[in-house]
C-alpha atoms as one frame of an Amber mdcrd trajectory, in Angstrom:
protein
  -0.080  -0.067   0.065   1.430   3.513  -0.835   2.182   5.667   1.952  -0.314
   8.471   0.999  -2.975   5.904   0.648  -2.169   4.520   4.165  -1.982   8.074
   5.546  -5.448   9.054   4.201  -6.955   5.816   5.873  -5.545   6.510   9.119
  -6.742  10.271   8.908 -10.200   9.131   7.815 -10.453   6.570  10.712  -9.201
   9.304  13.155 -11.876  11.816  11.899 -14.613   8.848  12.473 -13.443   8.234
  15.927 -13.236  11.748  16.900 -16.710  12.327  15.689 -18.240   9.337  17.624
 -19.048   7.287  14.685 -16.241   4.720  14.956 -16.395   4.449  18.576 -18.757
   1.755  20.266 -21.794   3.427  21.503 -22.512   3.328  25.266 -24.739   0.974
  26.885 -27.902   2.450  27.987 -29.038   1.349  31.478 -31.784  -1.338  31.401
 -35.340  -0.297  32.128 -36.501  -1.662  35.594 -38.706  -4.496  35.156 -41.317
  -5.028  37.980 -42.271  -8.445  39.200 -45.271  -9.008  41.562 -47.173 -11.806
  43.288 -50.273 -12.643  45.295 -50.590 -15.493  47.860 -51.853 -16.718  51.029
 -50.662 -18.788  54.167 -52.642 -20.142  56.963 -53.070 -16.606  58.417 -54.325
 -14.736  55.442 -53.077 -12.996  52.321 -49.564 -12.047  51.333 -48.190  -9.888
  48.429 -44.694  -9.089  47.144 -43.378  -6.489  44.534 -39.951  -6.739  43.284
 -38.234  -4.641  40.492 -35.144  -5.974  38.424 -32.686  -3.714  36.871 -29.192
  -4.133  35.250 -28.815  -7.838  36.991 -29.828  -6.845  40.458 -33.414  -7.396
  42.151 -34.699  -5.083  44.666 -37.702  -5.828  46.966 -40.154  -3.011  46.783
 -42.699  -4.304  49.143 -43.530  -7.392  51.036 -46.786  -7.818  53.192 -47.917
 -10.903  55.042 -49.792 -12.310  58.025 -47.849 -14.013  60.846 -48.918 -16.599
  63.217 -48.014 -15.237  66.764 -48.049 -16.788  70.217 -48.121 -14.653  73.331
 -45.212 -15.938  75.853 -47.125 -15.157  78.758 -50.363 -17.187  78.401 -49.883
 -18.910  74.976 -52.694 -16.964  73.279 -52.377 -17.359  69.433 -53.105 -14.265
  67.281 -52.330 -12.963  63.787 -50.196  -9.878  63.085 -49.276  -8.089  59.840
 -45.653  -7.563  58.956 -44.680  -5.167  56.199 -41.077  -4.577  54.625 -40.652
  -1.630  52.295 -38.039  -0.817  49.828 -34.424  -1.218  50.361 -33.357  -5.034
  49.980 -31.097  -5.439  46.995 -29.169  -8.256  45.669 -27.468  -9.502  42.531
 -29.060 -12.106  40.443 -27.125 -14.898  39.823 -28.547 -17.329  37.008 -31.852
 -15.702  37.606 -31.766 -16.691  41.197 -31.573 -14.457  44.442 -31.498 -15.038
  48.035 -31.768 -12.305  50.934 -31.353 -12.578  54.529 -32.889  -9.622  56.540
 -33.672  -8.226  59.648 -36.476  -5.500  59.551 -38.888  -3.840  62.078 -42.746
  -3.601  61.685 -45.553  -2.972  63.759 -43.329  -3.190  67.057 -41.764  -6.438
  66.189 -38.207  -7.287  65.009 -38.400  -9.800  62.269 -35.365 -12.006  60.818
 -36.095 -13.913  57.590 -34.999 -15.101  54.183 -36.347 -14.300  50.744 -35.263
 -16.459  47.863 -36.547 -16.957  44.279 -36.230 -17.734  40.709 -37.259 -15.187
  38.080 -37.237 -16.878  34.715 -36.762 -15.208  31.292 -40.121 -16.239  30.374
 -41.805 -13.570  32.733 -42.835 -16.202  35.361 -41.097 -17.210  38.483 -41.335
 -17.818  42.266 -40.357 -16.412  45.379 -40.260 -18.157  48.939 -40.532 -16.075
  52.297 -39.537 -17.727  55.737 -39.273 -15.442  58.619 -39.800 -15.220  62.301
 -40.494 -12.046  64.373 -40.193 -11.251  68.247 -42.210  -8.715  70.181 -40.252
  -7.064  72.902 -41.826  -5.072  75.928 -39.919  -1.822  75.722 -40.242  -1.216
  79.428 -38.934  -4.792  80.689 -36.923  -5.715  77.549 -38.585  -9.145  77.590
 -40.016 -11.107  74.768 -43.946 -10.869  74.762 -44.717 -12.474  71.701 -43.064
 -14.826  69.062 -44.182 -14.811  65.577 -43.688 -16.945  62.336 -44.690 -17.163
  58.590 -43.879 -18.802  55.367 -45.351 -17.859  52.081 -44.593 -19.205  48.572
 -45.544 -16.682  45.649 -45.879 -17.350  41.969 -44.704 -14.054  40.458 -45.250
 -12.563  36.979 -43.166  -9.813  35.011 -45.178  -6.920  34.050 -46.659  -3.647
  35.253
């Protein structure tokens, strides 16, 4: 190849790159995709709302009913437990797993949320948790609660 032709090709490539035509386009962030589900356990209804974006899953909302026992007299009752936004994890082969500690309605809950979000827009989420109610004056456990729910979730708004 002649030196002038080579110089013209290099010059043309430099012009294209500086104009942004030869450079690869920057990837746009993926749109947030909502996933949701409604289910029941022995105590009542439960709902979950998740959002996936850029390989991460975020819990936007979880509401469920827990079975509780009063520690003083053994009385059984049902209590609502709610988790707001904030739990976030990376997806690994469309699977995720959260261990969490959150407060709701005067109870401190510990639990696990795990699931699989398939590429066909369907999946499942399992929630297992326990919670304790503490008397603020005596610092004693006054109530123990537990819940387990399995959700069928779907992608979409």
